[in-house]
C-alpha positions in Angstrom: 77.8 -47.5 -40.6 75.8 -46.8 -37.4 76.7 -43.1 -37.0 73.6 -41.2 -35.9 71.4 -44.3 -35.6 69.5 -45.1 -32.3 70.7 -48.2 -30.5 67.2 -49.8 -31.0 67.5 -49.2 -34.8 70.9 -50.8 -34.8 69.5 -53.8 -32.9 66.9 -54.3 -35.6 69.7 -54.8 -38.1 70.4 -58.1 -36.4 66.8 -59.3 -37.0 66.0 -60.8 -40.4 62.8 -59.0 -41.5 62.7 -61.1 -44.7 62.6 -64.4 -42.8 59.9 -62.9 -40.4 57.8 -62.0 -43.4 57.9 -65.6 -44.6 56.1 -66.8 -41.5 53.6 -63.8 -41.7 52.7 -64.9 -45.3 52.6 -68.6 -44.3 49.9 -67.9 -41.7 48.3 -64.9 -43.5 49.1 -62.7 -40.5 48.6 -59.4 -42.2 45.2 -60.2 -43.7 43.0 -57.1 -43.7 45.7 -55.0 -42.0 46.6 -51.5 -43.0 49.3 -49.9 -41.0 49.9 -51.9 -37.8 51.2 -55.1 -39.3 52.8 -58.1 -37.7 56.3 -56.7 -38.1 55.4 -53.5 -36.2 53.6 -55.6 -33.6 56.8 -57.7 -33.1 59.2 -54.8 -32.8 56.9 -52.9 -30.3 56.8 -56.2 -28.2 60.5 -56.5 -28.6 60.9 -52.9 -27.4 58.8 -53.8 -24.4 60.9 -56.8 -23.5 64.3 -55.0 -24.0 63.2 -52.1 -21.9 61.4 -54.3 -19.3 58.0 -52.7 -19.6 55.5 -54.2 -17.2 52.3 -53.9 -19.5 51.1 -53.0 -22.9 50.0 -49.7 -21.5 53.6 -49.0 -20.5 54.9 -49.8 -24.0 52.3 -47.6 -25.7 52.9 -44.7 -23.3 56.6 -44.9 -23.7 56.5 -44.9 -27.5 53.9 -42.2 -27.6 56.1 -39.9 -25.5 58.9 -40.4 -28.1 56.7 -40.4 -31.1 59.0 -37.9 -32.9 61.8 -40.5 -32.8 59.8 -43.6 -33.9 60.7 -43.4 -37.6 64.4 -43.3 -36.7 63.9 -46.1 -34.2 62.5 -48.3 -37.0 59.0 -48.3 -35.6 56.4 -47.2 -38.1 53.9 -45.7 -35.7 52.7 -46.0 -32.0 49.3 -47.4 -31.3 47.1 -47.5 -28.2 46.9 -50.3 -25.7 43.6 -51.8 -27.2 45.1 -52.0 -30.7 48.2 -53.8 -29.5 46.1 -56.0 -27.3 43.8 -57.0 -30.0 46.7 -57.9 -32.3 48.0 -60.2 -29.5 44.7 -61.8 -29.1 43.9 -62.4 -32.8 47.1 -62.8 -34.7 48.4 -66.3 -35.1 51.0 -67.0 -32.4 52.7 -69.6 -34.7 54.1 -66.6 -36.6 56.2 -65.7 -33.5 56.9 -69.3 -32.5 58.2 -70.2 -35.9 60.3 -67.1 -36.1 61.7 -68.0 -32.6 62.6 -71.4 -33.8 64.3 -69.8 -36.9 66.4 -67.7 -34.5 67.3 -70.9 -32.5 68.5 -72.5 -35.7 70.5 -69.3 -36.5 72.0 -68.6 -33.1 72.7 -72.2 -31.7 75.6 -72.9 -34.2 77.3 -69.7 -33.2 78.0 -71.2 -29.8 78.6 -74.8 -30.9 82.2 -74.7 -29.8 81.6 -73.3 -26.3 83.1 -75.4 -23.5 81.2 -77.0 -20.6 82.9 -76.8 -17.2 84.8 -80.1 -16.3 83.5 -81.9 -19.4 85.9 -82.7 -22.2 83.7 -84.8 -24.5 82.7 -83.4 -27.9 79.0 -84.6 -27.9 76.2 -82.2 -28.0 74.8 -81.8 -24.4 71.3 -80.7 -23.6 69.6 -80.0 -20.2 65.8 -80.6 -20.1 63.6 -78.9 -17.5 60.5 -76.7 -17.2 59.7 -73.5 -15.2 56.2 -72.6 -14.0 54.6 -69.2 -14.1 51.7 -69.0 -11.6 48.5 -67.3 -12.9 45.0 -66.4 -11.8 42.6 -69.3 -12.8 39.8 -66.8 -13.1 41.7 -64.7 -15.8 43.5 -67.8 -17.4 40.8 -70.5 -17.3 42.5 -72.3 -20.2 45.6 -72.9 -18.0 44.8 -75.0 -15.0 47.6 -75.8 -12.6 47.9 -77.6 -9.3 45.9 -76.9 -6.1 43.0 -75.0 -7.9 45.4 -72.4 -9.3 46.3 -71.4 -12.8 49.7 -71.9 -14.3 51.7 -72.3 -17.5 54.8 -74.3 -18.0 57.7 -73.3 -20.2 59.4 -76.6 -21.2 62.9 -76.0 -22.4 65.7 -78.1 -23.9 68.8 -76.0 -23.3 72.1 -76.5 -25.3 74.7 -76.4 -22.5 77.2 -75.1 -25.1 76.3 -71.5 -24.9 73.1 -71.8 -22.9 71.0 -71.4 -26.0 67.5 -73.1 -26.0 67.1 -75.6 -28.8 63.4 -76.5 -28.1 60.6 -74.6 -26.4 57.1 -76.0 -25.5 54.4 -73.9 -23.7 51.7 -75.8 -21.9 49.2 -75.5 -19.0 50.4 -76.3 -15.5 49.0 -79.8 -15.4 51.1 -81.0 -18.3 53.4 -83.7 -16.9 57.1 -83.0 -17.5 57.9 -86.4 -18.9 55.4 -86.0 -21.7 57.7 -83.5 -23.4 60.0 -86.5 -24.2 57.4 -87.6 -26.8 57.7 -84.3 -28.6 61.5 -84.3 -28.8 63.3 -86.0 -31.6 66.6 -87.3 -30.1 69.9 -86.5 -31.9 72.4 -89.3 -32.5 75.2 -89.2 -29.9 73.6 -86.2 -28.1 73.5 -86.4 -24.3 70.2 -85.3 -22.5 70.5 -84.4 -18.9 67.3 -84.3 -16.8 66.0 -84.8 -13.3 63.9 -87.7 -11.9 60.7 -86.1 -13.1 61.5 -87.2 -16.6 61.9 -90.9 -15.9 59.6 -92.5 -18.4 61.2 -95.8 -19.4 59.3 -96.1 -22.6 60.5 -92.7 -23.8 64.1 -93.4 -22.5 64.1 -96.7 -24.4 63.1 -94.9 -27.6 66.0 -92.4 -26.9 68.4 -95.4 -26.5 67.2 -96.9 -29.8 67.8 -93.6 -31.5 71.4 -93.9 -30.4 71.2 -90.8 -28.1 72.3 -90.8 -24.4 70.5 -89.8 -21.3 71.5 -89.0 -17.7 69.0 -88.7 -15.0 68.6 -88.9 -11.3 67.3 -92.3 -10.2 64.1 -92.7 -8.2 64.6 -94.1 -4.7 61.9 -96.7 -5.3 63.6 -98.1 -8.4 63.9 -101.9 -8.3 67.0 -103.3 -9.9 69.7 -106.0 -9.8 73.4 -105.4 -10.2 75.1 -107.4 -12.9 78.5 -105.8 -13.0 80.6 -103.6 -10.7 83.5 -101.4 -11.5 85.8 -101.4 -8.4 88.4 -99.1 -10.1 87.0 -95.8 -8.8 88.6 -92.9 -6.8 86.5 -92.0 -3.8 88.5 -88.8 -3.2 86.7 -87.4 -6.3 83.3 -87.9 -4.7 82.5 -91.2 -6.6 81.0 -94.0 -4.5 80.1 -96.6 -7.1 79.9 -97.5 -10.8 77.6 -100.4 -11.7 75.8 -102.0 -14.5 72.2 -103.0 -13.6 68.9 -104.4 -15.0 65.5 -103.4 -13.9 63.4 -105.9 -11.9 59.9 -104.3 -12.0 57.5 -106.2 -14.3 56.4 -103.0 -16.1 59.7 -101.1 -16.1 61.6 -104.2 -17.3 59.2 -104.6 -20.1 59.5 -100.9 -21.1 63.3 -100.9 -20.8 64.7 -104.3 -21.1 68.4 -103.2 -21.8 71.1 -102.8 -19.1 71.5 -99.4 -17.5 74.5 -97.9 -15.8 74.2 -96.6 -12.2 76.7 -94.1 -10.8 76.7 -92.9 -7.2 78.3 -89.6 -6.3 78.6 -87.9 -2.9 78.1 -84.1 -3.0 80.0 -82.8 0.1 78.6 -79.3 -0.4 75.1 -80.5 0.2 76.0 -83.5 2.2 73.9 -85.8 0.0 74.4 -89.0 -2.1 73.3 -88.6 -5.7 72.4 -91.7 -7.8 72.4 -91.3 -11.6 71.2 -93.8 -14.2 72.4 -93.5 -17.8 72.8 -95.5 -21.0 76.2 -94.1 -21.6 79.0 -96.6 -21.0 81.8 -94.7 -22.8 82.1 -91.7 -20.6 83.9 -92.0 -17.2 81.8 -92.1 -14.1 83.2 -88.8 -12.9 82.3 -87.3 -16.2 78.7 -88.5 -15.8 78.6 -86.7 -12.5 80.0 -83.5 -13.9 77.6 -83.6 -16.8 74.7 -83.8 -14.4 76.2 -81.0 -12.2 76.1 -78.7 -15.3 72.3 -79.2 -15.4 72.3 -76.2 -13.0 72.8 -74.0 -16.2 69.1 -74.4 -17.1 68.1 -73.3 -13.6 70.2 -70.2 -14.1 68.6 -69.7 -17.5 65.1 -69.8 -16.0 66.1 -67.5 -13.2 67.7 -65.0 -15.6 64.7 -64.8 -18.0 62.3 -64.3 -15.1 64.4 -61.5 -13.6 65.5 -59.8 -16.8 62.6 -60.3 -19.3 58.9 -59.6 -18.7 57.7 -63.2 -18.1 55.9 -63.2 -14.8 53.6 -60.3 -15.7 51.9 -61.4 -18.9 50.6 -58.9 -21.5 47.3 -60.8 -22.3 45.0 -63.4 -20.9 44.2 -65.7 -23.9 46.3 -68.6 -24.8 47.3 -67.0 -28.1 48.4 -63.7 -26.4 50.5 -65.7 -23.8 52.2 -67.7 -26.5 53.1 -64.5 -28.4 54.4 -62.9 -25.2 56.6 -65.9 -24.2 57.9 -66.3 -27.8 58.8 -62.6 -28.1 60.7 -62.9 -24.8 62.7 -65.9 -26.1 63.4 -64.0 -29.4 64.7 -61.1 -27.3 67.1 -63.4 -25.5 68.3 -65.0 -28.8 68.8 -61.6 -30.5 70.9 -60.4 -27.6 72.9 -63.7 -27.8 73.4 -63.0 -31.5 74.6 -59.5 -30.9 77.1 -60.7 -28.2 78.6 -63.2 -30.7 78.6 -60.9 -33.7 80.4 -58.1 -31.7 82.7 -60.7 -30.0 81.8 -59.2 -26.7 83.3 -60.6 -23.5 80.3 -59.3 -21.5 77.6 -61.7 -20.4 74.1 -61.7 -22.1 72.8 -60.3 -18.8 75.2 -57.3 -18.9 74.5 -56.6 -22.6 70.8 -56.8 -22.0 71.1 -54.2 -19.1 73.2 -51.9 -21.2 71.0 -52.0 -24.3 67.8 -51.7 -22.2 68.7 -48.2 -20.9 70.4 -47.2 -24.2 67.6 -47.6 -26.8 67.4 -43.8 -27.4 71.2 -43.4 -27.5 73.0 -42.9 -30.8 76.3 -44.5 -29.8 77.3 -47.5 -32.0 76.5 -50.7 -30.0 80.1 -52.0 -30.3 81.5 -48.7 -28.9 78.8 -48.8 -26.1 79.8 -52.3 -25.0 83.5 -51.7 -25.3 83.4 -48.5 -23.2 81.5 -50.4 -20.5 84.1 -53.2 -20.6 86.9 -50.7 -20.2 85.2 -49.0 -17.4 84.7 -52.4 -15.6 88.4 -53.3 -16.2 89.5 -50.0 -14.8 87.2 -50.3 -11.7 88.6 -53.9 -11.1 92.2 -52.6 -11.3 91.4 -49.8 -8.9 89.8 -52.2 -6.5 92.8 -54.5 -6.7 95.2 -51.5 -6.1 93.2 -50.3 -3.0 93.2 -53.9 -1.6 97.0 -54.2 -2.0 97.6 -50.9 -0.2 
């Protein structure tokens, strides 16, 4: 089926053009557009993310150099930098945001059965955090950050089963992390893992009333009284205490009047005592600690997208252009995740991204490309093992 097709053209088969056009029509994205429509804008930016181009100029130069191949790549025509820049400035970023959310709805269920290390419960588990991209305040005056600098925050709710984002919010650098809790609709029985920056007792109470669970680090200044103690804990596992508490502070008690569970766990690797608060009383204390430990997956996700997608060098200065840029990067991650699942590849998303990024002008079927790489890796590991034994 893919014989003679470029790898990039094969990749576009995993992208639903029909669904993308729905959002273009919804926001009238192709109004007064002749040739360079929103779809062509998207696939050229997708090409830029996949091949790690540093700027719009790099994208345009690369496509121009291969202009005889563009039709077979699935790209209608190359354009100059100013045309692509104007499209990013003027076309509604909600087209790309809504398409990104469509991809989230499509890809997340594919990984719903993925396991979480040391966690055996069946609940959906999410990690909530944000990453900051520092900017020049002179160029990005709409995005103030701390200390008289510019910045944007990418707030992410990551499904820990498969490391697929389920919610993305892009804000300026001064937007407080806990405010994102007001924008999220908690799912019944889902578990939300977050650090102490997200302790907003009003929002946590609303989450509790929605029959969702939360796990967070406790602030050292938290005032509470212990009402019940579980003495049946195994300290060899790292656990130090498991208690039921109520808040004492006038304001905090009013915002969250219900009892909370407090679990203390000693991390011998970092030689520190970690204190967690949660409204989940059914999971074991050790499982609470393991659930929080898996929050590191969102840190790895942020590190991965910053290293492997063009995030830190933005392709525009306006808020609209930045939103388009970030959402196309997220779409790229989701498309590669979809490819991984569809081809049942054992390679990581990082490895697949690296292979596809340098193979866009190759005509090898993607499945064969990934299989050949896997075989070569297996052979290399066997040879290394052989040489170590002798």
